[in-house]
PQR file of N, CA, C, O and H, with PARSE charges and radii, in Angstrom:
ATOM      1  N   MET A   1       0.875  -1.110  -0.089 -0.4000 1.5000
ATOM      2  CA  MET A   1      -0.084   0.004   0.050 -0.0000 2.0000
ATOM      3  C   MET A   1       0.984   1.206  -0.014  0.5500 1.7000
ATOM      4  O   MET A   1       2.019   1.147   0.649 -0.5500 1.4000
ATOM      5  N   ASP A   2       0.695   2.252  -0.808 -0.4000 1.5000
ATOM      6  CA  ASP A   2       1.350   3.391  -0.988 -0.0000 2.0000
ATOM      7  C   ASP A   2       0.826   4.360   0.074  0.5500 1.7000
ATOM      8  O   ASP A   2      -0.354   4.712   0.095 -0.5500 1.4000
ATOM      9  H   ASP A   2      -0.146   2.301  -1.347  0.4000 1.0000
ATOM     10  N   THR A   3       1.715   4.769   0.930 -0.4000 1.5000
ATOM     11  CA  THR A   3       1.330   5.801   2.037 -0.0000 2.0000
ATOM     12  C   THR A   3       1.599   7.193   1.711  0.5500 1.7000
ATOM     13  O   THR A   3       1.297   8.111   2.474 -0.5500 1.4000
ATOM     14  H   THR A   3       2.673   4.483   0.913  0.4000 1.0000
ATOM     15  N   THR A   4       2.252   7.385   0.407 -0.4000 1.5000
ATOM     16  CA  THR A   4       2.720   8.805   0.126 -0.0000 2.0000
ATOM     17  C   THR A   4       1.577   9.627  -0.434  0.5500 1.7000
ATOM     18  O   THR A   4       1.646  10.856  -0.409 -0.5500 1.4000
ATOM     19  H   THR A   4       2.497   6.640  -0.213  0.4000 1.0000
ATOM     20  N   GLY A   5       0.455   8.951  -0.974 -0.4000 1.5000
ATOM     21  CA  GLY A   5      -0.565   9.680  -1.437 -0.0000 2.0000
ATOM     22  C   GLY A   5      -0.457   9.935  -3.052  0.5500 1.7000
ATOM     23  O   GLY A   5      -1.358  10.513  -3.661 -0.5500 1.4000
ATOM     24  H   GLY A   5       0.399   7.953  -0.995  0.4000 1.0000
ATOM     25  N   LYS A   6       0.643   9.486  -3.641 -0.4000 1.5000
ATOM     26  CA  LYS A   6       0.942   9.544  -5.015 -0.0000 2.0000
ATOM     27  C   LYS A   6       0.398   8.414  -5.634  0.5500 1.7000
ATOM     28  O   LYS A   6       0.516   7.329  -5.064 -0.5500 1.4000
ATOM     29  H   LYS A   6       1.375   9.017  -3.147  0.4000 1.0000
ATOM     30  N   LYS A   7      -0.232   8.499  -6.808 -0.4000 1.5000
ATOM     31  CA  LYS A   7      -1.072   7.575  -7.722 -0.0000 2.0000
ATOM     32  C   LYS A   7       0.157   6.931  -8.664  0.5500 1.7000
ATOM     33  O   LYS A   7       1.133   7.620  -8.962 -0.5500 1.4000
ATOM     34  H   LYS A   7      -0.328   9.380  -7.271  0.4000 1.0000
ATOM     35  N   SER A   8       0.033   5.732  -9.041 -0.4000 1.5000
ATOM     36  CA  SER A   8       0.912   5.226  -9.851 -0.0000 2.0000
ATOM     37  C   SER A   8       0.545   5.526 -11.259  0.5500 1.7000
ATOM     38  O   SER A   8      -0.643   5.796 -11.434 -0.5500 1.4000
ATOM     39  H   SER A   8      -0.760   5.172  -8.798  0.4000 1.0000
ATOM     40  N   PRO A   9       1.306   5.533 -12.274 -0.5600 1.5000
ATOM     41  CA  PRO A   9       0.816   5.952 -13.763  0.2800 2.0000
ATOM     42  C   PRO A   9      -0.370   5.181 -14.155  0.5500 1.7000
ATOM     43  O   PRO A   9      -1.176   5.748 -14.891 -0.5500 1.4000
ATOM     44  N   ALA A  10      -0.621   3.883 -13.750 -0.4000 1.5000
ATOM     45  CA  ALA A  10      -1.772   3.178 -14.325 -0.0000 2.0000
ATOM     46  C   ALA A  10      -2.898   3.954 -13.511  0.5500 1.7000
ATOM     47  O   ALA A  10      -3.974   3.963 -14.107 -0.5500 1.4000
ATOM     48  H   ALA A  10       0.034   3.422 -13.151  0.4000 1.0000
ATOM     49  N   GLU A  11      -2.893   4.539 -12.415 -0.4000 1.5000
ATOM     50  CA  GLU A  11      -3.980   5.066 -11.784 -0.0000 2.0000
ATOM     51  C   GLU A  11      -4.240   6.650 -12.020  0.5500 1.7000
ATOM     52  O   GLU A  11      -5.251   7.257 -11.669 -0.5500 1.4000
ATOM     53  H   GLU A  11      -2.019   4.532 -11.930  0.4000 1.0000
ATOM     54  N   SER A  12      -3.211   7.141 -12.630 -0.4000 1.5000
ATOM     55  CA  SER A  12      -3.357   8.606 -13.039 -0.0000 2.0000
ATOM     56  C   SER A  12      -4.396   8.781 -14.271  0.5500 1.7000
ATOM     57  O   SER A  12      -4.381   7.960 -15.187 -0.5500 1.4000
ATOM     58  H   SER A  12      -2.389   6.648 -12.915  0.4000 1.0000
ATOM     59  N   PRO A  13      -5.143   9.685 -14.269 -0.5600 1.5000
ATOM     60  CA  PRO A  13      -5.952  10.073 -15.270  0.2800 2.0000
ATOM     61  C   PRO A  13      -5.362  10.647 -16.626  0.5500 1.7000
ATOM     62  O   PRO A  13      -4.650  11.651 -16.592 -0.5500 1.4000
ATOM     63  N   ARG A  14      -5.629  10.074 -17.698 -0.4000 1.5000
ATOM     64  CA  ARG A  14      -5.059  10.581 -19.040 -0.0000 2.0000
ATOM     65  C   ARG A  14      -5.451  12.044 -19.095  0.5500 1.7000
ATOM     66  O   ARG A  14      -6.487  12.483 -18.596 -0.5500 1.4000
ATOM     67  H   ARG A  14      -6.208   9.259 -17.726  0.4000 1.0000
ATOM     68  N   PRO A  15      -4.523  12.786 -19.756 -0.5600 1.5000
ATOM     69  CA  PRO A  15      -4.866  14.233 -19.922  0.2800 2.0000
ATOM     70  C   PRO A  15      -5.689  14.305 -21.201  0.5500 1.7000
ATOM     71  O   PRO A  15      -5.439  13.513 -22.109 -0.5500 1.4000
ATOM     72  N   ALA A  16      -6.750  15.297 -21.336 -0.4000 1.5000
ATOM     73  CA  ALA A  16      -7.526  15.386 -22.635 -0.0000 2.0000
ATOM     74  C   ALA A  16      -6.623  15.740 -23.807  0.5500 1.7000
ATOM     75  O   ALA A  16      -5.657  16.495 -23.690 -0.5500 1.4000
ATOM     76  H   ALA A  16      -6.954  15.940 -20.598  0.4000 1.0000
ATOM     77  N   LEU A  17      -6.944  15.225 -24.803 -0.4000 1.5000
ATOM     78  CA  LEU A  17      -6.072  15.587 -26.003 -0.0000 2.0000
ATOM     79  C   LEU A  17      -6.575  16.659 -26.787  0.5500 1.7000
ATOM     80  O   LEU A  17      -7.766  16.925 -26.948 -0.5500 1.4000
ATOM     81  H   LEU A  17      -7.728  14.612 -24.898  0.4000 1.0000
ATOM     82  N   SER A  18      -5.396  17.380 -27.365 -0.4000 1.5000
ATOM     83  CA  SER A  18      -5.805  18.694 -28.154 -0.0000 2.0000
ATOM     84  C   SER A  18      -4.819  18.499 -29.291  0.5500 1.7000
ATOM     85  O   SER A  18      -3.950  17.634 -29.182 -0.5500 1.4000
ATOM     86  H   SER A  18      -4.429  17.164 -27.234  0.4000 1.0000
ATOM     87  N   LYS A  19      -4.905  19.257 -30.374 -0.4000 1.5000
ATOM     88  CA  LYS A  19      -4.451  19.234 -31.600 -0.0000 2.0000
ATOM     89  C   LYS A  19      -2.920  19.239 -31.429  0.5500 1.7000
ATOM     90  O   LYS A  19      -2.302  18.612 -32.289 -0.5500 1.4000
ATOM     91  H   LYS A  19      -5.611  19.961 -30.462  0.4000 1.0000
ATOM     92  N   GLU A  20      -2.216  19.838 -30.470 -0.4000 1.5000
ATOM     93  CA  GLU A  20      -0.757  19.868 -30.385 -0.0000 2.0000
ATOM     94  C   GLU A  20      -0.318  18.693 -29.602  0.5500 1.7000
ATOM     95  O   GLU A  20       0.865  18.643 -29.267 -0.5500 1.4000
ATOM     96  H   GLU A  20      -2.719  20.348 -29.771  0.4000 1.0000
ATOM     97  N   ASP A  21      -1.097  17.780 -29.283 -0.4000 1.5000
ATOM     98  CA  ASP A  21      -0.840  16.540 -28.599 -0.0000 2.0000
ATOM     99  C   ASP A  21      -0.394  15.443 -29.417  0.5500 1.7000
ATOM    100  O   ASP A  21       0.386  14.626 -28.927 -0.5500 1.4000
ATOM    101  H   ASP A  21      -2.058  17.821 -29.555  0.4000 1.0000
ATOM    102  N   TYR A  22      -0.825  15.314 -30.700 -0.4000 1.5000
ATOM    103  CA  TYR A  22      -0.445  14.331 -31.708 -0.0000 2.0000
ATOM    104  C   TYR A  22      -0.603  14.641 -33.091  0.5500 1.7000
ATOM    105  O   TYR A  22      -1.045  15.712 -33.509 -0.5500 1.4000
ATOM    106  H   TYR A  22      -1.458  15.978 -31.098  0.4000 1.0000
ATOM    107  N   TYR A  23      -0.223  13.659 -33.806 -0.4000 1.5000
ATOM    108  CA  TYR A  23      -0.448  13.809 -35.448 -0.0000 2.0000
ATOM    109  C   TYR A  23      -0.446  12.302 -35.979  0.5500 1.7000
ATOM    110  O   TYR A  23      -0.185  11.330 -35.270 -0.5500 1.4000
ATOM    111  H   TYR A  23       0.136  12.789 -33.467  0.4000 1.0000
ATOM    112  N   PHE A  24      -0.757  12.259 -37.262 -0.4000 1.5000
ATOM    113  CA  PHE A  24      -0.860  11.009 -37.728 -0.0000 2.0000
ATOM    114  C   PHE A  24       0.242  10.832 -38.723  0.5500 1.7000
ATOM    115  O   PHE A  24       0.374  11.697 -39.589 -0.5500 1.4000
ATOM    116  H   PHE A  24      -0.969  13.049 -37.838  0.4000 1.0000
ATOM    117  N   ASN A  25       1.126   9.704 -38.690 -0.4000 1.5000
ATOM    118  CA  ASN A  25       2.194   9.589 -39.683 -0.0000 2.0000
ATOM    119  C   ASN A  25       1.790   9.175 -40.953  0.5500 1.7000
ATOM    120  O   ASN A  25       0.594   9.030 -41.204 -0.5500 1.4000
ATOM    121  H   ASN A  25       1.019   9.002 -37.987  0.4000 1.0000
ATOM    122  N   GLU A  26       2.745   8.950 -41.860 -0.4000 1.5000
ATOM    123  CA  GLU A  26       2.321   8.452 -43.248 -0.0000 2.0000
ATOM    124  C   GLU A  26       1.523   7.077 -43.302  0.5500 1.7000
ATOM    125  O   GLU A  26       0.717   6.805 -44.192 -0.5500 1.4000
ATOM    126  H   GLU A  26       3.717   9.067 -41.657  0.4000 1.0000
ATOM    127  N   GLU A  27       1.863   6.207 -42.190 -0.4000 1.5000
ATOM    128  CA  GLU A  27       0.965   4.986 -42.117 -0.0000 2.0000
ATOM    129  C   GLU A  27      -0.425   5.307 -41.564  0.5500 1.7000
ATOM    130  O   GLU A  27      -1.249   4.393 -41.585 -0.5500 1.4000
ATOM    131  H   GLU A  27       2.518   6.428 -41.467  0.4000 1.0000
ATOM    132  N   GLY A  28      -0.741   6.364 -41.128 -0.4000 1.5000
ATOM    133  CA  GLY A  28      -2.050   6.465 -40.601 -0.0000 2.0000
ATOM    134  C   GLY A  28      -2.144   6.326 -38.897  0.5500 1.7000
ATOM    135  O   GLY A  28      -3.188   6.398 -38.249 -0.5500 1.4000
ATOM    136  H   GLY A  28      -0.072   7.106 -41.111  0.4000 1.0000
ATOM    137  N   LEU A  29      -0.813   6.116 -38.365 -0.4000 1.5000
ATOM    138  CA  LEU A  29      -0.834   5.801 -36.989 -0.0000 2.0000
ATOM    139  C   LEU A  29      -0.801   7.110 -36.177  0.5500 1.7000
ATOM    140  O   LEU A  29      -0.219   8.063 -36.696 -0.5500 1.4000
ATOM    141  H   LEU A  29       0.035   6.058 -38.891  0.4000 1.0000
ATOM    142  N   MET A  30      -1.344   7.261 -34.996 -0.4000 1.5000
ATOM    143  CA  MET A  30      -1.342   8.272 -34.182 -0.0000 2.0000
ATOM    144  C   MET A  30      -0.096   8.403 -33.273  0.5500 1.7000
ATOM    145  O   MET A  30       0.185   7.500 -32.485 -0.5500 1.4000
ATOM    146  H   MET A  30      -1.817   6.487 -34.575  0.4000 1.0000
ATOM    147  N   VAL A  31       0.642   9.510 -33.380 -0.4000 1.5000
ATOM    148  CA  VAL A  31       2.035   9.703 -32.853 -0.0000 2.0000
ATOM    149  C   VAL A  31       1.881  10.812 -31.865  0.5500 1.7000
ATOM    150  O   VAL A  31       1.529  11.928 -32.247 -0.5500 1.4000
ATOM    151  H   VAL A  31       0.414  10.244 -34.020  0.4000 1.0000
ATOM    152  N   PHE A  32       2.131  10.548 -30.594 -0.4000 1.5000
ATOM    153  CA  PHE A  32       2.185  11.771 -29.509 -0.0000 2.0000
ATOM    154  C   PHE A  32       3.379  12.574 -29.686  0.5500 1.7000
ATOM    155  O   PHE A  32       4.437  12.208 -30.198 -0.5500 1.4000
ATOM    156  H   PHE A  32       2.416   9.642 -30.284  0.4000 1.0000
ATOM    157  N   THR A  33       3.104  13.660 -29.227 -0.4000 1.5000
ATOM    158  CA  THR A  33       4.032  14.723 -29.509 -0.0000 2.0000
ATOM    159  C   THR A  33       4.778  14.810 -27.884  0.5500 1.7000
ATOM    160  O   THR A  33       4.302  14.238 -26.903 -0.5500 1.4000
ATOM    161  H   THR A  33       2.245  13.957 -28.811  0.4000 1.0000
ATOM    162  N   ALA A  34       5.899  15.562 -27.869 -0.4000 1.5000
ATOM    163  CA  ALA A  34       6.572  15.779 -26.623 -0.0000 2.0000
ATOM    164  C   ALA A  34       5.580  16.592 -25.744  0.5500 1.7000
ATOM    165  O   ALA A  34       5.536  16.339 -24.540 -0.5500 1.4000
ATOM    166  H   ALA A  34       6.286  16.027 -28.665  0.4000 1.0000
ATOM    167  N   THR A  35       4.793  17.541 -26.268 -0.4000 1.5000
ATOM    168  CA  THR A  35       3.864  18.322 -25.428 -0.0000 2.0000
ATOM    169  C   THR A  35       2.890  17.302 -24.683  0.5500 1.7000
ATOM    170  O   THR A  35       2.649  17.392 -23.479 -0.5500 1.4000
ATOM    171  H   THR A  35       4.829  17.746 -27.246  0.4000 1.0000
ATOM    172  N   TYR A  36       2.364  16.338 -25.505 -0.4000 1.5000
ATOM    173  CA  TYR A  36       1.487  15.164 -24.712 -0.0000 2.0000
ATOM    174  C   TYR A  36       2.281  14.620 -23.617  0.5500 1.7000
ATOM    175  O   TYR A  36       1.886  14.666 -22.452 -0.5500 1.4000
ATOM    176  H   TYR A  36       2.561  16.264 -26.482  0.4000 1.0000
ATOM    177  N   HIS A  37       3.479  14.067 -23.996 -0.4000 1.5000
ATOM    178  CA  HIS A  37       4.339  13.291 -22.896 -0.0000 2.0000
ATOM    179  C   HIS A  37       4.435  14.168 -21.578  0.5500 1.7000
ATOM    180  O   HIS A  37       4.307  13.732 -20.434 -0.5500 1.4000
ATOM    181  H   HIS A  37       3.800  14.030 -24.943  0.4000 1.0000
ATOM    182  N   LEU A  38       4.667  15.393 -21.917 -0.4000 1.5000
ATOM    183  CA  LEU A  38       5.047  16.267 -20.761 -0.0000 2.0000
ATOM    184  C   LEU A  38       3.678  16.553 -19.840  0.5500 1.7000
ATOM    185  O   LEU A  38       3.705  16.654 -18.613 -0.5500 1.4000
ATOM    186  H   LEU A  38       4.771  15.747 -22.847  0.4000 1.0000
ATOM    187  N   LYS A  39       2.538  16.658 -20.625 -0.4000 1.5000
ATOM    188  CA  LYS A  39       1.289  16.925 -19.844 -0.0000 2.0000
ATOM    189  C   LYS A  39       0.983  15.375 -19.048  0.5500 1.7000
ATOM    190  O   LYS A  39       0.313  15.322 -18.017 -0.5500 1.4000
ATOM    191  H   LYS A  39       2.516  16.576 -21.622  0.4000 1.0000
ATOM    192  N   ARG A  40       1.477  14.368 -19.584 -0.4000 1.5000
ATOM    193  CA  ARG A  40       1.142  13.196 -18.896 -0.0000 2.0000
ATOM    194  C   ARG A  40       1.845  13.059 -17.602  0.5500 1.7000
ATOM    195  O   ARG A  40       1.290  12.648 -16.583 -0.5500 1.4000
ATOM    196  H   ARG A  40       2.021  14.411 -20.422  0.4000 1.0000
ATOM    197  N   GLY A  41       3.203  13.450 -17.686 -0.4000 1.5000
ATOM    198  CA  GLY A  41       3.877  13.699 -16.549 -0.0000 2.0000
ATOM    199  C   GLY A  41       4.936  12.473 -16.195  0.5500 1.7000
ATOM    200  O   GLY A  41       5.647  12.478 -15.190 -0.5500 1.4000
ATOM    201  H   GLY A  41       3.654  13.783 -18.514  0.4000 1.0000
ATOM    202  N   TYR A  42       4.923  11.640 -16.984 -0.4000 1.5000
ATOM    203  CA  TYR A  42       6.050  10.334 -16.734 -0.0000 2.0000
ATOM    204  C   TYR A  42       6.274   9.605 -18.019  0.5500 1.7000
ATOM    205  O   TYR A  42       5.519   9.595 -18.991 -0.5500 1.4000
ATOM    206  H   TYR A  42       4.346  11.636 -17.801  0.4000 1.0000
ATOM    207  N   CYS A  43       7.424   8.993 -17.882 -0.4000 1.5000
ATOM    208  CA  CYS A  43       7.851   8.139 -19.029 -0.0000 2.0000
ATOM    209  C   CYS A  43       7.285   6.778 -19.030  0.5500 1.7000
ATOM    210  O   CYS A  43       7.413   6.102 -18.009 -0.5500 1.4000
ATOM    211  H   CYS A  43       8.038   9.001 -17.092  0.4000 1.0000
ATOM    212  N   CYS A  44       6.676   6.298 -20.057 -0.4000 1.5000
ATOM    213  CA  CYS A  44       6.081   4.930 -20.027 -0.0000 2.0000
ATOM    214  C   CYS A  44       7.068   3.861 -20.487  0.5500 1.7000
ATOM    215  O   CYS A  44       6.805   2.664 -20.373 -0.5500 1.4000
ATOM    216  H   CYS A  44       6.572   6.847 -20.886  0.4000 1.0000
ATOM    217  N   LYS A  45       8.238   4.327 -21.022 -0.4000 1.5000
ATOM    218  CA  LYS A  45       9.245   3.346 -21.390 -0.0000 2.0000
ATOM    219  C   LYS A  45       8.983   2.438 -22.671  0.5500 1.7000
ATOM    220  O   LYS A  45       9.436   1.303 -22.824 -0.5500 1.4000
ATOM    221  H   LYS A  45       8.451   5.299 -21.114  0.4000 1.0000
ATOM    222  N   SER A  46       8.270   3.050 -23.461 -0.4000 1.5000
ATOM    223  CA  SER A  46       7.825   2.409 -24.652 -0.0000 2.0000
ATOM    224  C   SER A  46       8.670   2.780 -25.786  0.5500 1.7000
ATOM    225  O   SER A  46       8.507   2.160 -26.837 -0.5500 1.4000
ATOM    226  H   SER A  46       7.903   3.972 -23.337  0.4000 1.0000
ATOM    227  N   GLY A  47       9.549   3.704 -25.722 -0.4000 1.5000
ATOM    228  CA  GLY A  47      10.465   4.022 -26.856 -0.0000 2.0000
ATOM    229  C   GLY A  47       9.661   5.001 -27.711  0.5500 1.7000
ATOM    230  O   GLY A  47       9.808   4.991 -28.933 -0.5500 1.4000
ATOM    231  H   GLY A  47       9.681   4.208 -24.868  0.4000 1.0000
ATOM    232  N   CYS A  48       8.810   5.852 -27.107 -0.4000 1.5000
ATOM    233  CA  CYS A  48       8.080   6.876 -28.036 -0.0000 2.0000
ATOM    234  C   CYS A  48       9.159   7.709 -28.836  0.5500 1.7000
ATOM    235  O   CYS A  48      10.258   8.061 -28.405 -0.5500 1.4000
ATOM    236  H   CYS A  48       8.691   5.860 -26.115  0.4000 1.0000
ATOM    237  N   ARG A  49       8.609   7.963 -30.128 -0.4000 1.5000
ATOM    238  CA  ARG A  49       9.379   8.866 -30.965 -0.0000 2.0000
ATOM    239  C   ARG A  49       9.721  10.317 -30.272  0.5500 1.7000
ATOM    240  O   ARG A  49      10.770  10.900 -30.544 -0.5500 1.4000
ATOM    241  H   ARG A  49       7.716   7.677 -30.477  0.4000 1.0000
ATOM    242  N   HIS A  50       9.030  10.703 -29.616 -0.4000 1.5000
ATOM    243  CA  HIS A  50       9.128  12.169 -29.108 -0.0000 2.0000
ATOM    244  C   HIS A  50       9.205  12.145 -27.597  0.5500 1.7000
ATOM    245  O   HIS A  50       8.729  13.095 -26.975 -0.5500 1.4000
ATOM    246  H   HIS A  50       8.177  10.229 -29.395  0.4000 1.0000
ATOM    247  N   CYS A  51       9.756  11.154 -26.970 -0.4000 1.5000
ATOM    248  CA  CYS A  51       9.936  11.117 -25.537 -0.0000 2.0000
ATOM    249  C   CYS A  51      10.830  12.446 -25.151  0.5500 1.7000
ATOM    250  O   CYS A  51      11.891  12.698 -25.721 -0.5500 1.4000
ATOM    251  H   CYS A  51      10.143  10.383 -27.474  0.4000 1.0000
ATOM    252  N   PRO A  52      10.323  13.176 -24.218 -0.5600 1.5000
ATOM    253  CA  PRO A  52      11.034  14.344 -23.642  0.2800 2.0000
ATOM    254  C   PRO A  52      11.732  13.912 -22.444  0.5500 1.7000
ATOM    255  O   PRO A  52      12.426  14.723 -21.831 -0.5500 1.4000
ATOM    256  N   TYR A  53      11.598  12.558 -22.004 -0.4000 1.5000
ATOM    257  CA  TYR A  53      12.410  12.217 -20.805 -0.0000 2.0000
ATOM    258  C   TYR A  53      13.689  11.475 -20.984  0.5500 1.7000
ATOM    259  O   TYR A  53      14.340  11.052 -20.029 -0.5500 1.4000
ATOM    260  H   TYR A  53      11.034  11.899 -22.502  0.4000 1.0000
ATOM    261  N   GLY A  54      14.062  11.315 -22.336 -0.4000 1.5000
ATOM    262  CA  GLY A  54      15.374  10.687 -22.748 -0.0000 2.0000
ATOM    263  C   GLY A  54      15.244   9.368 -22.732  0.5500 1.7000
ATOM    264  O   GLY A  54      16.330   8.788 -22.744 -0.5500 1.4000
ATOM    265  H   GLY A  54      13.534  11.659 -23.112  0.4000 1.0000
ATOM    266  N   PHE A  55      14.225   8.621 -22.707 -0.4000 1.5000
ATOM    267  CA  PHE A  55      14.310   7.147 -22.882 -0.0000 2.0000
ATOM    268  C   PHE A  55      14.142   6.710 -24.264  0.5500 1.7000
ATOM    269  O   PHE A  55      13.255   7.227 -24.943 -0.5500 1.4000
ATOM    270  H   PHE A  55      13.343   9.091 -22.698  0.4000 1.0000
ATOM    271  N   HIS A  56      14.963   5.741 -24.786 -0.4000 1.5000
ATOM    272  CA  HIS A  56      14.764   5.156 -26.087 -0.0000 2.0000
ATOM    273  C   HIS A  56      14.902   3.816 -25.831  0.5500 1.7000
ATOM    274  O   HIS A  56      15.653   3.386 -24.955 -0.5500 1.4000
ATOM    275  H   HIS A  56      15.684   5.321 -24.235  0.4000 1.0000
ATOM    276  N   SER A  57      14.069   2.975 -26.703 -0.4000 1.5000
ATOM    277  CA  SER A  57      13.940   1.635 -26.514 -0.0000 2.0000
ATOM    278  C   SER A  57      15.388   0.770 -26.671  0.5500 1.7000
ATOM    279  O   SER A  57      15.485  -0.429 -26.412 -0.5500 1.4000
ATOM    280  H   SER A  57      13.460   3.325 -27.414  0.4000 1.0000
ATOM    281  N   SER A  58      16.404   1.563 -27.112 -0.4000 1.5000
ATOM    282  CA  SER A  58      17.673   0.820 -27.221 -0.0000 2.0000
ATOM    283  C   SER A  58      18.453   0.886 -25.890  0.5500 1.7000
ATOM    284  O   SER A  58      19.433   0.185 -25.636 -0.5500 1.4000
ATOM    285  H   SER A  58      16.325   2.538 -27.322  0.4000 1.0000
ATOM    286  N   ASN A  59      17.817   1.959 -24.935 -0.4000 1.5000
ATOM    287  CA  ASN A  59      18.470   2.117 -23.597 -0.0000 2.0000
ATOM    288  C   ASN A  59      18.200   0.936 -22.668  0.5500 1.7000
ATOM    289  O   ASN A  59      18.893   0.814 -21.658 -0.5500 1.4000
ATOM    290  H   ASN A  59      17.021   2.528 -25.141  0.4000 1.0000
ATOM    291  N   SER A  60      17.164  -0.006 -22.968 -0.4000 1.5000
ATOM    292  CA  SER A  60      16.838  -1.081 -22.003 -0.0000 2.0000
ATOM    293  C   SER A  60      17.572  -2.209 -22.425  0.5500 1.7000
ATOM    294  O   SER A  60      17.494  -3.267 -21.799 -0.5500 1.4000
ATOM    295  H   SER A  60      16.601   0.093 -23.788  0.4000 1.0000
TER
END
């Protein structure tokens, strides 16, 4: 049990999306921008293209 009162990333609500948060690439896939990741507030460690936290999938 977490007594610090902080929520884990899985428990945190997702921020609402706006146009600066994502775009669609040439294959039609949604790509989140660094702006979205910063709003979310943590690194998911999935190797996201625009990760502002410095994580790259080759780091693991």
